[in-house]
C-alpha positions as CSV (number, residue, x, y, z in Angstrom):
1,M,2.7,15.1,-4.9
2,N,-0.2,14.5,-2.5
3,H,1.3,14.4,1.0
4,R,-1.9,13.3,2.6
5,A,-1.9,10.2,0.4
6,M,1.7,9.4,1.3
7,W,0.9,9.7,5.0
8,A,-2.2,7.5,4.5
9,E,0.0,4.8,2.8
10,A,2.6,5.0,5.5
11,L,0.1,4.8,8.3
12,G,-1.9,2.0,6.7
13,S,1.3,0.0,6.0
14,F,2.5,0.6,9.6
15,L,-0.7,-0.8,11.1
16,L,-1.0,-3.7,8.6
17,F,2.6,-4.8,8.9
18,A,2.5,-4.5,12.7
19,C,-0.7,-6.6,12.7
20,V,0.9,-9.3,10.6
21,I,4.0,-9.6,12.8
22,G,2.2,-9.1,16.1
23,L,-0.5,-11.6,15.4
24,G,2.2,-14.1,14.2
25,V,3.9,-13.8,17.6
26,M,0.7,-13.9,19.6
27,G,-0.6,-16.8,17.5
28,E,2.6,-18.8,18.0
29,R,2.6,-18.2,21.7
30,L,-1.0,-19.1,22.3
31,S,-1.4,-22.0,19.9
32,G,0.9,-24.4,21.8
33,G,2.7,-25.4,18.7
34,N,-0.4,-26.0,16.6
35,V,0.4,-24.3,13.3
36,A,-3.2,-24.6,12.0
37,V,-4.5,-22.7,15.0
38,A,-1.9,-20.0,14.6
39,L,-2.8,-19.6,11.0
40,I,-6.5,-19.3,11.7
41,G,-5.7,-16.4,14.1
42,N,-3.4,-14.8,11.5
43,T,-6.1,-15.2,8.8
44,L,-8.9,-13.6,10.8
45,A,-6.9,-10.7,12.2
46,T,-5.3,-9.8,8.8
47,G,-8.7,-9.9,7.0
48,A,-10.2,-7.7,9.7
49,M,-7.4,-5.2,9.6
50,L,-7.5,-5.0,5.8
51,F,-11.2,-4.2,5.9
52,V,-10.8,-1.4,8.4
53,L,-7.8,0.2,6.7
54,I,-9.2,0.1,3.2
55,T,-12.5,1.5,4.4
56,M,-10.8,4.3,6.4
57,L,-8.0,5.3,4.0
58,G,-9.2,4.3,0.6
59,A,-10.6,7.7,-0.2
60,I,-7.3,9.4,0.6
61,S,-4.7,7.3,-1.1
62,G,-6.5,4.3,-2.7
63,A,-5.3,2.2,0.3
64,H,-2.6,0.3,-1.7
65,F,-0.2,-0.6,1.1
66,N,1.5,-2.7,-1.6
67,P,4.0,-1.8,-4.3
68,V,2.6,-4.1,-6.9
69,V,-0.9,-2.6,-6.4
70,T,0.7,0.8,-6.9
71,M,2.6,-0.5,-10.0
72,V,-0.6,-1.7,-11.6
73,M,-2.5,1.5,-10.7
74,R,0.3,3.4,-12.4
75,L,0.1,1.1,-15.5
76,R,-3.7,1.7,-15.6
77,G,-3.1,5.5,-15.5
78,E,-4.8,6.0,-12.1
79,I,-1.8,7.7,-10.5
80,D,1.2,9.4,-11.9
81,T,4.9,8.4,-11.5
82,P,5.8,10.8,-8.7
83,A,2.8,9.7,-6.7
84,A,3.6,6.0,-7.3
85,L,7.2,6.5,-6.1
86,G,5.9,8.4,-3.1
87,H,3.4,5.6,-2.3
88,V,6.1,2.9,-2.5
89,T,8.5,4.8,-0.3
90,A,5.8,5.4,2.3
91,Q,4.8,1.7,2.2
92,L,8.3,0.5,2.9
93,V,9.1,3.0,5.6
94,G,5.8,2.8,7.3
95,G,5.8,-1.0,7.1
96,I,9.3,-1.5,8.5
97,L,8.4,0.8,11.4
98,G,5.3,-1.4,11.9
99,V,7.5,-4.5,12.2
100,W,9.9,-2.8,14.7
101,T,6.9,-1.6,16.7
102,A,5.5,-5.2,16.9
103,H,8.9,-6.4,18.1
104,L,8.8,-3.7,20.8
105,M,5.4,-4.7,21.9
106,F,6.4,-8.3,22.3
107,D,9.8,-7.7,23.9
108,L,11.7,-9.0,20.9
109,P,15.0,-7.5,19.5
110,I,14.0,-4.5,17.4
111,L,16.4,-5.4,14.6
112,E,16.7,-9.0,13.5
113,F,16.7,-11.1,10.4
114,S,14.5,-14.1,9.7
115,T,15.8,-17.6,9.5
116,H,12.5,-19.0,8.1
117,S,13.2,-20.5,4.7
118,R,10.5,-20.0,2.1
119,T,11.7,-21.0,-1.3
120,G,11.2,-23.4,-4.2
121,L,8.9,-23.7,-7.2
122,G,5.8,-24.4,-5.1
123,Q,6.3,-21.3,-2.9
124,W,6.9,-19.1,-5.9
125,A,3.9,-20.5,-7.7
126,G,1.8,-19.8,-4.6
127,E,3.0,-16.2,-4.5
128,G,2.3,-15.7,-8.2
129,V,-1.3,-17.1,-7.8
130,A,-1.9,-15.1,-4.6
131,T,-0.8,-11.8,-6.2
132,F,-2.7,-12.5,-9.4
133,G,-5.9,-13.1,-7.5
134,L,-5.4,-10.1,-5.2
135,L,-4.9,-7.7,-8.1
136,L,-7.7,-9.1,-10.1
137,T,-10.0,-8.8,-7.1
138,I,-9.0,-5.1,-6.8
139,I,-9.4,-4.3,-10.5
140,G,-12.6,-6.2,-11.0
141,T,-14.4,-5.1,-7.8
142,A,-13.3,-1.5,-8.2
143,R,-15.0,-1.6,-11.7
144,M,-18.1,-3.7,-10.9
145,A,-18.9,-2.9,-7.3
146,P,-16.5,-0.2,-5.9
147,A,-18.3,0.0,-2.5
148,R,-17.4,-3.6,-1.9
149,V,-13.6,-3.3,-2.4
150,P,-12.8,-3.4,1.4
151,A,-14.8,-6.5,2.0
152,S,-13.6,-8.2,-1.3
153,V,-9.9,-7.6,-0.6
154,A,-10.3,-8.7,3.1
155,L,-12.2,-11.9,2.1
156,Y,-9.7,-12.7,-0.7
157,I,-6.7,-12.5,1.6
158,T,-8.5,-14.6,4.2
159,A,-9.0,-17.3,1.6
160,A,-5.6,-17.0,0.0
161,Y,-3.9,-17.6,3.4
162,W,-5.3,-21.1,3.1
163,F,-5.4,-22.1,-0.5
164,T,-1.9,-20.9,-1.5
165,S,1.3,-22.7,-0.6
166,S,3.1,-19.5,0.4
167,T,0.2,-18.3,2.7
168,S,-0.2,-15.3,0.4
169,F,2.4,-12.5,1.1
170,A,1.3,-11.0,-2.2
171,N,3.2,-7.8,-1.4
172,P,6.9,-6.9,-2.0
173,A,7.0,-4.4,0.8
174,I,5.7,-6.8,3.4
175,T,8.0,-9.4,2.0
176,V,11.0,-7.2,2.7
177,A,9.6,-6.2,6.1
178,R,9.0,-9.8,7.1
179,S,12.6,-10.6,6.4
180,L,13.5,-8.3,9.3
181,S,11.5,-10.5,11.8
182,D,12.6,-13.9,13.0
183,T,9.1,-14.9,13.9
184,F,6.3,-17.1,12.6
185,A,5.6,-14.6,9.9
186,G,9.2,-14.2,8.7
187,I,11.0,-15.0,5.5
188,A,14.8,-15.5,5.2
189,P,16.4,-12.5,3.4
190,A,17.9,-14.8,0.7
191,D,14.4,-15.9,-0.3
192,V,13.0,-12.4,-0.7
193,P,14.0,-12.0,-4.4
194,G,12.2,-15.1,-5.5
195,F,9.0,-14.0,-3.8
196,I,9.1,-10.5,-5.2
197,A,9.7,-11.8,-8.8
198,A,6.7,-14.1,-8.4
199,Q,4.6,-11.2,-7.1
200,M,5.6,-9.0,-10.0
201,A,4.7,-11.7,-12.5
202,G,1.3,-12.3,-10.9
203,A,0.5,-8.6,-10.7
204,L,1.4,-8.1,-14.4
205,L,-0.8,-11.0,-15.4
206,A,-3.7,-9.6,-13.4
207,H,-3.2,-6.2,-15.1
208,W,-3.5,-7.8,-18.5
209,A,-6.4,-10.0,-17.5
210,G,-8.2,-7.0,-15.9
211,K,-7.9,-5.1,-19.1
212,A,-9.4,-7.9,-21.1
213,L,-12.2,-8.7,-18.6
214,F,-13.3,-5.4,-17.2
215,D,-12.0,-2.3,-19.1
216,S,-14.4,-2.8,-22.0
217,H,-17.3,-3.7,-19.7
218,P,-19.8,-0.9,-19.2
219,E,-19.8,0.4,-15.6
220,P,-22.8,-0.9,-13.6
221,S,-25.6,1.6,-13.2
222,A,-26.0,3.2,-9.8
């Protein structure tokens, strides 16, 4: 097992999840109740953080920071099972520590549970679409223009915050972590299973679509 890769996944998840929770708190406090303004702040900061983290850590671990990304990379044979399990463990542990650190920075209770309800067919559809698009972006860009993966993922998430009904969690680990934060970014623990099921479905559809679209396509010449 590559311990450097596990540390990279833990560190990346720590910073990404701390960013999502911290910017949610800051956006809510500064927006004066204007949800659109808060979401704009969330969008820009998350996209920027993703670009930095993928650029910095991609060569070490693949910069997954997301169990469904790891799952699809395992299905594609790009990592083995022990590495995949290590990645997911690191993502969850690092991510939850990131949430607790964000609470510490903003003088919130370290351990809390969200009361923000996010459920229903529309929300689940939004998560399925968001995750499908994210995974297809990763698979397709890695195949067709690998140097542009950081920008492509950051730009996709920036867009998906706005065009999906769920504001694009697209990540089971961050869904679990956000259930531990009663902030703008939170999700009630009871609503977590529905989101994760939709994320898994979207990721598997992207895996199959990626095989059909890109795996038989010749790699672009350098």
